[in-house]
N, C-alpha and C positions, 0 to 999 in steps of 0.2 A: 504267619507264613510270609516268606520273603518273596517280593515281586521281582520279576526278571526285567532286564532293561528294555526289551521289546514286547512286553506282556500285552497280548491281545491285539497287536498291530498287524496291519497288512503292508507287506514290503514288496516293492517292485525290484527285481534284479534284472538289469539290462546288461547281459553278458553273452557274447557269441561262442565262447568256449564251454562246451558242455560240462566237462569235469569241474571246472572252476565254478560254474553256475550251481552245480549240485552241492559243492562244498559250501558256498555262500548260503544256499537254501538251508542246509543242515545247521550251519552256525546260527542263522536267524531263528530257526525253530528251536534249537537248543536254548536260546536266550528268550524264548517266550512268544515269538511271532505266531499269530493265529493263522495267517495266510502268507504265502510267498508266491508271487507271480514271476515266473522266469520268462523273459522275452529275449530272443536272440537277434531280432531286428527291430528297427523303429516301426515298421509296418505292423508288427504284432501288438504294439501298444497304441495303435491309432495315429501313427506319425509323430510329428514334432510336438503336437499338443498333448499327446499321451492320454487320450480320453476314452480308451477302450474299456477300462475298468477303474474302479476307485482303489487308491493306495494311500497309506499314511506317509510313507517315506520311500526313498529310492537309493539303490546302489547302482551307479552308472559307470560303465566302461566307455571310454572315449572312442575307441575304434571297434567297429562292428564289421568285421571283414574289411571291405573297402570303404565303408560309410563312416561318417563322423557323427557322434552324438552331441556335438557342441550346441546345436540349435535346440535340441530337446533339453539339455542342461540349462540353457539360457531361459527357456520357458519356465522350467521349475524355479529357477532363481528369481525371475521377475514376478512370479506369482506367489513367492514365499513358501514354496513346498520344500520340506527338508530333504536333503540328499547329500551323498558323498560320492566322490570319484574313487573308483577302484580300478586302476589301470597300470599298464606297463609302458604306455606310449606318451607320457607327458612330462613336462618340466614343472614340478610342483610350484616353483616360484612364479612361473608364467600363469599357471592356473589360479594361483592365489590373487594375482593382479586382476585377472578377468572375472573371477568369482570369489570376492572377498568373504572370508569366513567359512568357505566350503572346504572341508578336509579332503586331502588327496592321499589315499592309501596306495602305495606302489606295490606292484606284484614283484616277487611273491610276498604274501602277507599271511598273518595268522588270522583265523576266523574271529578269535577273541578281540584282536586289534580292530578289525573291521566293525564288529558289533559295538565296541566301545565308542568308536568315532561316530557311528550312526546314532547311538543313544544320546551322546552329547549334543549332536546336531538337532535331534528331535527335542530334547530338553530346552536347548537355547531358543529354538523357534517357539516353543510353548510359552516360555517365560516372556518373550518379546510380545506375544499376543495378549498377555494378561494385563 
């Protein structure tokens, strides 16, 4: 039996646009995610620390209404949690300089591209920990 890229994982989707969040959730589930937590604001995930619930990896939109998710992303990066940016509001080169190795998927994107980038990030993080 073939395993799926996100098989059994819990994924956080930090996205304020409802339809996009639903599409990302479906893509994650289609590729094996056991749980997908959608949060539209930083408060829903417990602020910049993101400690409201456990998750294995995250899909982070940089702009949530008028708020920035950069501090949350910095916390993920500094603690070694795998994540990707899925955003329409950033310069990928600038983000690569601030967050080396973190993929930036720009809107509009295909769900398969997003999942592929997320799976690569999780695999790379797992390999680094071994």
